[in-house]
C-alpha positions in Angstrom: 99.8 34.5 148.0 101.9 37.4 146.3 105.3 39.3 147.9 103.5 42.5 147.4 100.6 44.4 146.7 101.6 47.8 146.1 101.5 47.9 142.6 97.6 46.2 142.8 96.6 48.8 145.4 98.0 51.9 142.9 95.8 50.5 140.2 93.0 49.4 142.7 92.7 46.0 141.5 92.8 42.7 143.5 96.2 40.5 142.7 93.8 37.9 141.0 92.9 41.1 138.6 92.7 40.1 134.7 94.9 41.8 132.2 91.7 43.2 130.9 90.8 44.3 134.3 94.5 45.8 135.4 94.3 47.9 131.6 90.8 49.4 132.3 91.8 50.3 135.7 94.9 52.1 134.5 92.5 54.3 131.7 90.4 55.3 134.3 93.0 56.2 137.2 95.4 57.7 134.9 93.2 60.4 133.8 92.1 61.2 137.6 95.8 61.7 138.8 97.3 62.9 134.8 99.3 66.1 135.5 96.6 68.4 133.7 94.1 67.3 135.7 96.3 68.4 138.9 98.2 71.5 138.2 98.1 72.6 141.4 99.8 69.4 143.4 103.3 69.6 143.6 103.4 65.8 143.6 101.2 65.0 140.4 103.8 64.0 138.0 105.3 61.6 141.2 101.9 60.0 141.3 101.4 59.8 137.8 104.7 58.2 137.4 103.9 55.8 139.9 100.7 54.5 138.3 102.5 54.1 134.6 105.3 52.2 136.4 102.8 49.7 138.3 101.1 49.7 134.9 104.0 48.6 132.9 104.8 46.1 135.1 101.4 44.4 135.7 100.6 44.6 132.5 103.6 42.5 131.2 102.9 39.1 132.3 106.7 37.6 132.7 106.9 41.1 135.2 104.1 40.7 136.3 105.1 37.0 137.4 108.5 38.2 139.1 106.9 40.9 140.8 104.2 38.2 142.2 106.9 36.2 143.8 109.8 38.5 144.8 108.0 41.9 144.8 109.4 44.7 143.2 113.3 43.9 143.7 112.5 40.9 141.6 111.3 42.8 138.5 113.6 43.6 135.8 114.8 47.1 135.6 115.1 47.6 132.0 113.9 50.9 130.4 110.5 52.1 130.8 108.9 54.4 128.5 107.6 57.3 129.9 103.8 57.3 131.5 103.1 60.8 130.4 104.3 60.5 127.0 102.5 57.1 126.3 99.4 58.1 128.0 99.0 61.5 125.8 99.9 59.8 122.2 97.3 57.1 123.4 94.4 59.0 124.9 95.3 62.9 124.7 95.8 65.6 126.8 92.9 67.2 129.0 94.2 70.6 127.9 93.3 69.7 124.4 89.7 68.3 125.0 87.5 70.7 123.7 89.1 70.7 120.5 90.0 67.5 119.6 87.6 65.5 122.0 88.1 62.0 123.1 90.8 60.4 120.3 89.7 57.2 118.6 92.2 55.1 120.0 91.2 55.7 123.7 87.4 55.3 122.8 88.2 52.1 120.9 90.2 50.8 123.8 87.4 51.9 126.5 84.7 49.9 123.8 86.8 47.0 123.6 87.4 46.8 127.6 83.8 47.2 128.3 81.9 44.9 125.6 80.8 42.0 127.0 80.0 39.9 124.1 82.2 36.7 122.7 80.9 36.2 119.5 83.5 37.6 117.3 81.5 38.9 114.4 79.0 40.2 116.6 81.2 41.9 119.2 82.8 43.5 116.0 79.4 44.9 115.1 78.6 46.1 118.4 82.0 47.7 118.6 81.6 49.3 115.5 78.3 50.8 116.3 79.5 52.0 119.5 82.5 53.5 117.9 80.4 55.6 115.2 78.1 57.0 118.1 80.6 58.0 120.5 82.1 59.8 116.9 78.8 61.7 116.3 78.6 62.8 119.9 82.5 63.8 119.7 81.9 66.2 116.2 78.7 67.8 118.0 80.1 68.7 121.1 83.6 70.0 119.2 81.0 72.1 116.9 79.3 73.7 119.7 82.6 74.7 121.5 84.3 75.9 118.4 81.3 78.2 117.3 81.5 79.7 121.0 85.3 80.2 120.4 84.7 82.0 116.7 81.7 84.4 117.9 83.6 87.4 119.7 85.4 87.6 115.9 82.3 87.5 114.1 80.4 90.0 116.6 83.6 92.4 115.6 85.3 92.3 118.9 88.9 91.2 116.5 91.4 92.5 119.0 89.8 90.7 122.2 90.0 87.6 119.9 93.3 88.0 118.9 94.9 88.8 122.3 92.8 85.5 123.9 94.2 83.4 120.7 97.6 84.5 121.3 97.4 83.5 125.0 95.6 80.5 124.7 98.1 79.1 121.8 100.9 79.5 124.7 98.7 77.4 127.2 98.4 74.7 125.1 101.7 74.7 123.9 102.7 73.8 127.6 101.1 70.3 127.4 102.9 67.6 126.6 103.2 67.5 122.7 101.5 70.7 123.0 103.5 72.1 120.2 102.9 69.2 117.7 98.9 69.4 118.6 98.8 73.2 118.1 100.6 72.8 114.9 98.0 69.8 113.4 95.0 71.8 114.8 96.2 75.0 113.3 96.7 73.6 109.9 93.3 72.3 110.0 91.9 75.6 110.8 93.8 77.4 108.1 93.3 75.5 105.2 89.3 74.8 106.2 88.7 78.7 106.5 90.8 79.2 103.6 89.2 76.9 101.3 85.8 78.5 102.3 87.0 81.7 101.8 87.9 80.6 98.1 85.4 78.7 97.1 83.7 81.3 95.1 86.5 82.3 93.2 87.0 81.2 89.6 89.9 81.2 87.0 89.1 81.3 83.4 85.5 80.5 84.5 86.8 77.3 86.2 86.0 77.1 90.0 89.6 77.4 92.1 90.6 74.5 93.1 93.8 75.2 94.9 93.0 74.6 98.2 90.9 71.6 97.3 94.1 70.2 95.7 96.7 70.9 98.6 93.8 69.2 100.9 93.6 66.1 99.2 97.5 65.9 98.9 97.5 66.4 102.3 95.0 64.0 103.0 97.2 61.5 101.5 100.2 62.1 102.7 98.7 62.0 106.6 97.3 58.2 105.7 100.2 57.2 104.1 102.5 58.2 107.8 99.8 56.7 109.3 100.0 53.4 107.6 103.9 53.6 108.0 103.3 54.4 112.0 101.3 51.4 112.2 103.9 49.2 110.6 106.8 50.7 112.2 105.0 49.8 115.9 104.5 46.2 114.6 108.1 45.8 113.2 109.8 47.3 116.7 107.5 44.8 118.7 108.8 42.0 116.4 112.1 43.1 116.9 111.6 43.6 120.7 110.2 40.0 121.0 113.4 38.6 119.0 116.0 40.4 121.4 114.3 38.8 124.4 114.9 35.5 123.2 118.6 36.0 122.9 121.3 36.1 125.1 122.1 38.9 127.6 118.3 39.7 126.6 117.9 42.2 129.5 120.6 44.3 129.0 120.0 44.1 125.3 116.1 45.2 125.6 117.0 48.0 127.7 119.4 49.5 125.1 116.9 48.2 122.1 114.1 50.2 123.9 116.0 53.1 124.8 117.2 53.5 120.9 113.1 53.0 119.6 111.9 55.4 122.4 111.2 58.4 119.7 110.3 55.6 117.0 107.6 54.3 119.0 106.4 57.7 120.2 106.1 59.2 116.7 104.3 56.1 115.2 102.3 56.4 117.9 101.8 60.1 116.9 101.4 59.6 113.2 98.4 56.9 113.7 96.6 59.8 115.6 97.5 62.6 113.5 94.6 61.2 110.6 92.1 61.0 113.5 92.4 64.6 114.8 92.8 65.9 111.3 89.5 63.9 110.1 87.9 64.7 112.7 88.8 68.4 113.2 87.8 69.1 109.0 84.3 67.5 109.4 83.8 69.8 112.5 84.9 73.1 110.7 82.7 71.6 107.6 79.9 71.4 109.7 80.2 74.9 111.2 81.0 76.6 108.1 78.1 75.0 106.1 75.3 75.6 108.8 72.5 76.2 106.6 70.3 78.1 109.4 73.3 80.8 109.5 73.4 84.0 106.9 76.2 83.9 104.5 77.9 87.2 105.9 78.2 85.1 109.3 79.8 82.1 107.7 82.6 84.4 106.2 83.1 86.0 109.6 83.6 82.5 111.2 85.8 81.4 108.2 87.9 84.6 108.6 88.0 83.9 112.4 88.9 80.1 111.7 91.6 81.3 109.8 93.1 83.6 112.1 93.1 81.3 115.0 94.8 78.6 112.9 97.6 81.1 112.0 98.3 82.0 115.4 98.2 78.3 116.7 100.4 77.5 113.5 102.9 80.1 115.1 103.0 78.7 119.0 106.0 77.2 120.2 106.9 76.2 123.4 110.4 75.9 125.2 112.0 72.5 124.0 111.7 69.5 126.5 112.8 66.2 125.1 110.3 64.4 126.7 107.4 66.7 125.6 108.0 67.4 122.0 108.6 65.8 119.0 111.1 68.5 117.8 115.0 67.5 117.3 117.4 68.7 120.0 119.5 70.9 117.2 116.4 72.8 116.3 116.1 74.1 120.1 118.0 77.1 119.9 116.3 78.6 117.0 112.2 77.5 118.1 112.7 78.8 122.1 109.5 80.7 122.7 108.6 83.4 125.0 105.1 84.0 126.2 102.7 86.5 124.4 102.5 89.6 125.1 
């Protein structure tokens, strides 16, 4: 018998639910109550915060045991990471679903929860096969959406396209981590468009390689950042585990988690960046190398893609510490205004 069941009710699970069931329930419910999905609900943020609090307690064995025995008042009130920040980094924002699809971290998490195979090698193979199928579907869907978005420019409606792009950049910049996401998308769009437009240029009878070299250097840098982010997360986890075994552990852990919050969020972002950039690069190539389309249309699409990327890279939103990867000393120079 448990003291309270409110947290279980918020997640829609029974008090004897397994850790996997709790994780799956949170993932499904969080997508339904996320503020992005409920822009007109004044209590959306509050509901999402409550769901995140319930998950952070029930997903931690020690906190869950304390909650079962004594209720909410018996749970150590140490620092909790903003659920919106963690959710955005792990699963992505609904604002950007038509631009980046479902992040690989979210796909892996979902597939692992649903896969019932218990033999390690067979389970691993099945998960990899399912991920490959999901990634293929993800790319194909994004290709269709991107072609539709570029079409006005291709049709000669340049001014209409630019106005839409500016308005869209402003809208997307309002999402959690929207600015960072926009700059990443914009960089890939710009580079892929420029590479396609510059592929026919030659210097001293040698193909123009500047864009290729730049892309390769950026790709290596992103991979190094992702590896660094993964290592940082592991190190943070080990540090917190060690601190939890010392004296005054609750007070020490609270301070440590507060100090490491930004590092954790940045590490998650670094891991996601490689997935986003790799997927979008492939999507852009599929659009710009479509053999069923004329060369004139492909070049128009490349110009449109480059223009859209430039506009996205220039987008800046009003600084909010919980929604940005920027530092506070940069805010005075980077305040944004709505497009005119």
